[in-house]
VOPAGU-2260 file (C-alpha; in pm, 1 decimal, decimal comma):
REM VOPAGU-2260
SITE   aa  ch    i         X         Y         Z
SITE  MET   A    0    -215,3     650,7    2518,7
SITE  THR   A    1    -191,4    1017,5    2427,0
SITE  LEU   A    2    -119,2    1121,5    2069,6
SITE  VAL   A    3       1,4    1466,0    1970,3
SITE  ILE   A    4    -159,9    1562,1    1640,3
SITE  ASP   A    5     -13,8    1814,8    1399,9
SITE  SER   A    6    -200,0    2018,8    1141,7
SITE  SER   A    7     -98,6    1789,5     854,5
SITE  VAL   A    8    -313,0    1518,4    1013,5
SITE  ALA   A    9    -595,2    1734,7    1150,8
SITE  VAL   A   10    -660,6    1888,5     809,0
SITE  LYS   A   11    -711,5    1540,7     665,1
SITE  TRP   A   12    -991,2    1475,1     915,8
SITE  LEU   A   13   -1209,2    1758,5     795,9
SITE  PHE   A   14   -1102,3    1813,9     435,1
SITE  GLU   A   15   -1083,3    1539,9     175,5
SITE  GLU   A   16    -726,4    1493,5      56,8
SITE  PRO   A   17    -474,7    1211,5      14,7
SITE  GLY   A   18    -433,7    1035,9     348,0
SITE  SER   A   19    -776,0    1135,2     484,1
SITE  THR   A   20    -883,1     772,4     530,7
SITE  GLU   A   21    -569,1     693,0     731,5
SITE  ALA   A   22    -602,2    1011,0     936,4
SITE  ARG   A   23    -966,0     937,7    1021,2
SITE  ARG   A   24    -868,6     592,0    1147,0
SITE  LEU   A   25    -686,8     769,7    1430,6
SITE  LEU   A   26   -1023,3     892,7    1552,6
SITE  ASP   A   27   -1134,8     532,4    1601,9
SITE  ARG   A   28    -830,1     424,6    1804,7
SITE  GLY   A   29    -972,2     555,8    2130,8
SITE  GLU   A   30    -657,8     751,6    2214,8
SITE  VAL   A   31    -646,3    1094,9    2374,8
SITE  LEU   A   32    -569,2    1345,0    2098,7
SITE  VAL   A   33    -388,9    1665,4    2197,1
SITE  GLY   A   34    -189,5    1940,1    2034,5
SITE  PRO   A   35     -23,4    2271,1    2102,7
SITE  ASP   A   36    -242,6    2579,1    2060,8
SITE  LEU   A   37     -35,3    2642,8    1746,6
SITE  LEU   A   38    -238,8    2360,5    1588,9
SITE  ALA   A   39    -553,7    2574,5    1585,2
SITE  VAL   A   40    -372,8    2860,8    1410,3
SITE  GLU   A   41    -207,0    2638,4    1149,0
SITE  PHE   A   42    -530,8    2449,9    1088,0
SITE  THR   A   43    -726,3    2773,7    1044,7
SITE  ASN   A   44    -467,7    2903,4     799,8
SITE  VAL   A   45    -502,4    2588,8     586,7
SITE  ALA   A   46    -882,2    2617,6     598,5
SITE  TRP   A   47    -855,3    2979,8     482,2
SITE  LYS   A   48    -619,6    2883,3     197,3
SITE  LEU   A   49    -850,9    2604,8      82,4
SITE  ALA   A   50   -1148,6    2842,6      81,4
SITE  ARG   A   51    -947,1    3118,6     -86,5
SITE  THR   A   52    -836,6    2888,9    -368,1
SITE  GLY   A   53   -1181,4    2735,7    -417,5
SITE  LYS   A   54   -1079,4    2389,4    -294,5
SITE  ALA   A   55   -1333,9    2423,8     -12,1
SITE  THR   A   56   -1632,5    2645,4      44,2
SITE  LEU   A   57   -1615,4    2917,5     305,0
SITE  SER   A   58   -1893,4    2745,1     499,6
SITE  HIS   A   59   -1695,7    2418,2     498,6
SITE  ALA   A   60   -1386,7    2602,9     622,7
SITE  GLU   A   61   -1588,9    2770,1     898,1
SITE  MET   A   62   -1742,7    2437,6    1001,6
SITE  ALA   A   63   -1400,3    2271,2    1009,0
SITE  VAL   A   64   -1249,2    2547,2    1223,8
SITE  ALA   A   65   -1543,1    2521,0    1465,3
SITE  THR   A   66   -1515,1    2139,7    1475,9
SITE  LEU   A   67   -1141,8    2108,8    1550,2
SITE  PRO   A   68   -1175,3    2193,5    1922,6
SITE  THR   A   69   -1433,1    1917,5    1961,5
SITE  VAL   A   70   -1186,5    1656,7    1832,5
SITE  ILE   A   71    -874,6    1767,0    2019,3
SITE  ALA   A   72    -904,7    1685,3    2390,2
SITE  HIS   A   73    -663,0    1954,7    2504,8
SITE  PHE   A   74    -462,4    2237,9    2353,3
SITE  HIS   A   75    -132,1    2297,9    2534,5
SITE  SER   A   76      39,3    2635,2    2546,4
SITE  SER   A   77     298,4    2678,6    2272,1
SITE  LEU   A   78     469,5    2942,3    2484,5
SITE  ALA   A   79     568,1    2677,6    2738,2
SITE  LEU   A   80     724,6    2470,8    2458,1
SITE  THR   A   81     929,0    2736,0    2275,8
SITE  GLY   A   82    1258,5    2681,6    2458,2
SITE  GLU   A   83    1256,1    2308,5    2390,5
SITE  ALA   A   84    1131,9    2367,7    2034,6
SITE  LEU   A   85    1421,2    2604,3    1966,2
SITE  ALA   A   86    1671,6    2350,6    2098,5
SITE  LEU   A   87    1515,8    2074,6    1887,6
SITE  GLY   A   88    1503,5    2296,2    1579,6
SITE  ARG   A   89    1869,8    2379,8    1616,9
SITE  ARG   A   90    1966,9    2019,5    1684,2
SITE  LEU   A   91    1766,3    1880,2    1392,1
SITE  ASP   A   92    1810,2    2177,6    1157,0
SITE  HIS   A   93    1433,2    2175,7    1118,9
SITE  PRO   A   94    1167,8    2451,3    1145,0
SITE  VAL   A   95    1079,4    2539,8    1501,8
SITE  TYR   A   96     703,0    2541,3    1444,7
SITE  ASP   A   97     722,6    2166,4    1366,4
SITE  CYS   A   98     945,8    2117,5    1668,9
SITE  VAL   A   99     674,8    2266,3    1895,2
SITE  TYR   A  100     471,4    1951,3    1827,1
SITE  LEU   A  101     774,2    1733,5    1891,4
SITE  ALA   A  102     851,8    1918,0    2215,0
SITE  LEU   A  103     495,8    1857,3    2332,1
SITE  ALA   A  104     518,3    1485,4    2254,3
SITE  ARG   A  105     848,0    1466,1    2439,4
SITE  SER   A  106     713,5    1651,4    2744,2
SITE  LEU   A  107     406,5    1426,3    2766,1
SITE  GLY   A  108     585,3    1099,6    2691,6
SITE  ALA   A  109     350,4    1074,4    2395,0
SITE  LYS   A  110     385,8    1010,6    2025,6
SITE  LEU   A  111     353,5    1276,7    1755,8
SITE  VAL   A  112     144,4    1166,7    1457,7
SITE  THR   A  113     227,0    1356,2    1139,8
SITE  ALA   A  114     185,8    1332,8     764,6
SITE  ASP   A  115     507,6    1536,0     731,6
SITE  HIS   A  116     737,4    1272,4     584,6
SITE  ARG   A  117    1028,5    1515,0     589,0
SITE  LEU   A  118    1004,1    1542,2     968,1
SITE  VAL   A  119     975,4    1164,7    1006,4
SITE  ALA   A  120    1284,5    1120,3     787,4
SITE  ARG   A  121    1473,1    1387,6     984,0
SITE  LEU   A  122    1411,3    1194,1    1306,7
SITE  ALA   A  123    1470,6     845,1    1166,0
SITE  ASP   A  124    1834,1     810,2    1269,8
SITE  THR   A  125    1808,2     991,6    1601,3
SITE  ASP   A  126    1715,9     900,6    1955,5
SITE  LEU   A  127    1388,7    1089,0    1891,1
SITE  ALA   A  128    1262,3     847,6    1625,2
SITE  GLY   A  129    1035,8     673,8    1877,3
SITE  LEU   A  130     847,6     997,0    1940,0
SITE  VAL   A  131     701,5    1015,7    1591,4
SITE  GLU   A  132     454,1     806,6    1395,3
SITE  GLY   A  133     419,9     884,1    1028,6
SITE  LEU   A  134      71,8     871,6     884,8
SITE  ALA   A  135      66,1     564,9     661,9
């Protein structure tokens, strides 16, 4: 099975924070892990913020940014997902950048794994609930 990973999960792989153990278990499931190219940008921004605030060293941030592409099997174009993401954002009244991940999961018939409990809650009572798996 293919899993779409968002930055809230990917960050937990390479930086120690609440939920890191659960996120790292995904790496052992043997599933194909993918994301939109937006994932690399969001991940890099978090790495920069962690280094800037002293929660990570610059060398750790650089290592994490270099490692992400070795963990994600394929980065899909966000540009190809923007129309669907806009429609989902409007429908769900939710930020479009999160909906890019959801649009990718929908297009691949995959599941989005996220630590964003607000997104999981937003989808809970919709026909899209089956597309998302909240990080335990």
